[in-house]
C-alpha positions in Angstrom: -77.7 101.2 94.1 -74.8 101.6 96.6 -73.9 104.9 95.0 -77.4 106.2 95.6 -77.4 105.2 99.3 -74.0 106.6 100.2 -74.8 110.3 99.8 -77.9 109.7 102.0 -75.9 108.1 104.8 -73.1 110.6 104.5 -75.6 113.4 105.0 -78.2 111.9 107.4 -76.5 108.8 108.9 -75.6 110.5 112.1 -79.2 111.6 112.6 -80.5 108.1 112.0 -78.1 106.7 114.6 -79.1 109.4 117.1 -82.8 108.5 116.4 -82.3 104.7 116.7 -80.1 104.8 119.8 -82.7 106.1 122.3 -85.1 103.4 120.9 -82.6 100.7 121.6 -81.9 102.0 125.1 -85.7 102.1 125.6 -86.1 98.5 124.5 -83.2 97.4 126.7 -84.6 99.0 129.8 -88.2 97.9 129.0 -87.1 94.3 128.7 -85.1 94.7 132.0 -88.0 96.2 133.9 -90.4 93.7 132.4 -88.2 90.8 133.7 -88.0 92.5 137.1 -91.7 92.9 137.2 -92.2 89.2 136.1 -89.7 88.1 138.8 -91.6 90.1 141.4 -94.9 88.7 140.2 -93.5 85.1 140.5 -92.0 85.9 143.9 -95.3 87.3 145.1 -97.1 84.3 143.7 -94.7 81.9 145.5 -95.1 83.9 148.7 -98.9 83.8 148.3 -98.7 80.1 147.7 -96.6 79.7 150.8 -99.0 81.8 152.7 -101.9 79.7 151.5 -99.9 76.6 152.5 -99.5 77.9 156.0 -102.9 79.5 156.4 -105.3 77.5 154.4 -108.5 79.4 153.5 -107.9 82.2 155.9 -110.3 84.4 153.9 -113.1 82.0 154.7 -112.6 82.2 158.5 -115.9 84.0 159.0 -117.8 81.0 157.7 -115.6 78.2 158.9 -115.9 76.6 162.3 -113.3 77.6 164.9 -110.5 75.0 165.3 -110.7 75.1 169.2 -113.7 75.6 171.5 -114.0 79.1 172.8 -114.4 77.9 176.4 -111.3 75.8 176.3 -110.0 75.3 179.9 -106.5 74.8 181.2 -105.5 71.9 183.5 -102.5 71.4 185.7 -99.4 70.1 184.0 -98.1 66.9 185.6 -94.4 66.7 185.8 -91.8 64.8 187.8 -88.5 66.5 187.6 -85.6 64.0 187.2 -82.2 64.6 188.8 -79.4 66.0 186.6 -77.7 62.7 186.6 -80.9 61.0 185.5 -81.3 63.5 182.7 -77.8 63.0 181.5 -78.2 59.2 181.6 -81.5 59.3 179.8 -80.2 61.6 177.1 -77.2 59.3 176.4 -79.4 56.2 176.3 -81.8 57.9 173.8 -79.0 59.2 171.7 -77.5 55.7 171.4 -80.8 54.3 170.2 -81.4 57.1 167.8 -77.8 57.0 166.6 -78.2 53.3 165.6 -80.9 54.3 163.2 -80.0 53.7 159.5 -82.0 53.9 156.3 -82.7 50.3 155.2 -83.5 49.0 151.7 -83.3 45.4 152.6 -86.2 44.0 154.7 -87.3 40.7 156.1 -90.8 39.5 155.4 -91.1 38.3 159.0 -94.4 39.5 160.5 -94.5 42.3 163.1 -97.1 42.4 165.9 -99.9 44.9 164.8 -100.0 46.3 168.4 -96.4 47.6 167.8 -97.4 49.4 164.7 -100.5 50.9 166.5 -98.3 52.1 169.3 -95.9 53.7 166.9 -98.7 55.5 165.1 -100.1 56.6 168.5 -96.7 58.0 169.4 -96.5 60.0 166.2 -99.9 61.4 167.0 -98.5 63.1 170.1 -96.7 65.6 167.8 -97.4 69.3 168.3 -99.4 71.0 165.6 -100.6 74.5 164.7 -103.7 75.3 166.9 -103.8 71.6 167.8 -105.4 70.8 164.5 -103.5 67.5 164.2 -103.4 67.6 160.4 -102.2 64.1 159.7 -103.5 60.8 158.5 -101.5 57.6 158.8 -102.5 54.8 156.5 -101.1 51.3 157.3 -101.0 48.7 154.5 -100.2 45.0 155.1 -102.3 43.4 152.4 -100.1 41.6 149.9 -102.2 42.5 146.8 -102.4 46.2 147.8 -98.6 46.3 148.4 -98.1 44.8 144.9 -100.3 47.5 143.3 -98.4 50.2 145.3 -95.1 48.8 144.0 -96.4 48.9 140.4 -97.5 52.5 140.7 -94.2 53.6 142.4 -91.9 51.7 140.0 -93.7 53.0 136.9 -93.2 56.6 138.0 -89.7 56.1 139.4 -88.4 54.7 136.2 -89.6 57.8 134.4 -88.1 59.9 137.1 -84.7 58.3 136.8 -84.7 58.3 133.0 -86.3 61.6 132.2 -87.4 63.9 135.1 -84.4 63.8 137.4 -81.4 65.9 136.5 -78.1 64.2 135.5 -76.5 65.5 138.6 -79.3 64.2 140.8 -78.9 60.7 139.3 -75.1 60.9 139.5 -75.3 61.9 143.2 -77.5 58.9 143.9 -75.2 56.4 142.2 -73.0 55.7 145.3 -76.2 54.7 147.2 -77.0 52.2 144.4 -80.6 53.2 144.2 -82.9 52.8 141.1 -86.5 52.5 140.3 -86.8 48.9 141.5 -88.4 49.0 145.0 -88.5 45.4 146.2 -88.9 46.5 149.8 -92.5 47.7 149.0 -93.7 44.1 148.7 -91.2 42.5 151.1 -91.7 44.7 154.2 -94.6 43.5 156.3 -96.0 47.0 156.7 -96.1 50.2 154.6 -97.0 53.4 156.5 -98.3 56.3 154.4 -98.3 59.7 156.0 -100.8 62.2 154.5 -101.0 65.9 155.4 -104.5 67.2 155.7 -104.5 70.6 154.0 -107.8 71.3 155.8 -110.2 69.3 157.9 -113.9 68.6 157.0 -116.4 68.5 159.8 -119.4 66.2 159.8 -121.6 69.1 158.6 -119.3 69.6 155.6 -117.7 72.8 156.9 -114.0 73.2 156.5 -111.7 73.5 159.5 -108.4 75.4 159.2 -105.2 73.5 159.5 -102.5 76.0 160.3 -98.9 75.1 159.4 -99.9 71.6 158.3 -96.7 71.1 156.4 -94.5 71.8 159.4 -96.8 70.0 161.8 -96.8 66.8 159.7 -93.0 67.0 159.2 -92.5 67.1 163.0 -94.9 64.1 163.3 -92.8 62.2 160.7 -89.7 62.8 162.8 -91.4 61.4 165.9 -92.8 58.5 163.9 -89.3 57.5 162.5 -87.8 57.7 166.0 -90.6 55.6 167.4 -90.0 52.9 164.8 -86.3 52.9 165.8 -87.1 52.7 169.5 -89.4 49.8 169.0 -86.6 47.8 167.4 -87.7 48.0 163.8 -86.2 49.7 160.7 -87.5 51.9 157.9 -86.7 53.9 154.8 -87.8 57.5 154.3 -89.4 57.3 150.9 -90.8 60.2 149.0 -91.8 58.8 145.5 -92.1 61.6 143.0 -95.3 62.0 141.0 -97.0 59.1 142.8 -99.1 61.0 145.2 -102.4 61.3 143.4 -102.5 57.7 142.2 -101.6 56.3 145.7 -104.1 58.6 147.3 -106.8 57.3 145.0 -105.7 53.7 145.6 -105.9 54.2 149.3 -109.2 56.0 149.2 -108.0 59.3 150.7 -109.8 62.6 149.9 -108.4 65.4 147.8 -107.8 67.4 150.9 -105.0 65.1 151.8 -101.5 65.1 150.2 -99.0 62.3 150.5 -95.9 63.4 152.5 -94.0 60.2 153.2 -94.0 56.5 152.5 -92.3 54.3 155.1 -91.7 50.5 154.7 -91.5 49.1 158.2 -90.2 45.8 159.5 -87.1 43.9 160.5 -83.9 44.1 158.5 -83.0 41.2 156.2 -80.3 38.9 157.5 -77.9 40.0 154.7 -78.9 43.7 154.9 -76.2 46.3 154.2 -76.0 50.0 154.5 -73.7 52.6 153.0 -70.6 53.4 155.1 -71.6 56.9 155.9 -70.8 59.1 158.9 -72.9 61.8 160.5 -71.6 65.3 161.1 -70.0 65.6 164.6 -71.6 67.8 167.2 -69.2 70.7 166.6 -70.5 70.9 163.0 -74.1 71.2 163.9 -74.2 73.0 167.2 -73.7 76.7 167.7 -73.9 77.9 171.3 -74.6 81.5 172.0 -73.9 82.5 175.6 
């Protein structure tokens, strides 16, 4: 058998190689360009999704209601200019309050006046938003049974997150903070504040209202909310439980147009509360001045 093949390869082998080589090169570049095209497609899809996230239903703008009245008027801006000394003093005072903020996982069950929570939410509602659409909903939970149900939902998903969904590095990086899927603070803290972003608004007649830059707008509102909690003398934890959004949204009776952004337990710290011995970056590491 081998003797029969050798004369063929001796005579025609070089031609077979010459014939196959272009095909292999073709296959190589075809695969390469196919991957490039796929990456571009994925990139375009991601960009399109990001565009949709920032400009929800822009293509429907001819049928949707305008977000602001066409005859919107301007009014004088009331402002009392403080002295430079006052500004420096106020900036130092506010920094000292904000700098004392820490992420707490150990809460007291002592009740908090509802008026304080209302004022905190009212403060968060002063946040700027795209085209003044105010695309946020704040859900406050104090009912014991509801908090227990929330804890069940969160702990069920968080256990799966820690054991299966989260990467080994992620879990390893969290170990110094001593976190796990047990979230006792969800039932201990007197209040849970849920921040939902409204991907679009729904008017009484059923028409949609555009919510431009709702992700960014709600993120800014969350920052103001956390600072207001600190200024009021309370503590909180910035919690973003993975894979819990739909179940929590259903439990709290929120529409599909709203997506859970943040879950904040709010209250007083426990008497034996501890925090990690962490330090924040100094000003020189976060400030770049261009003169």
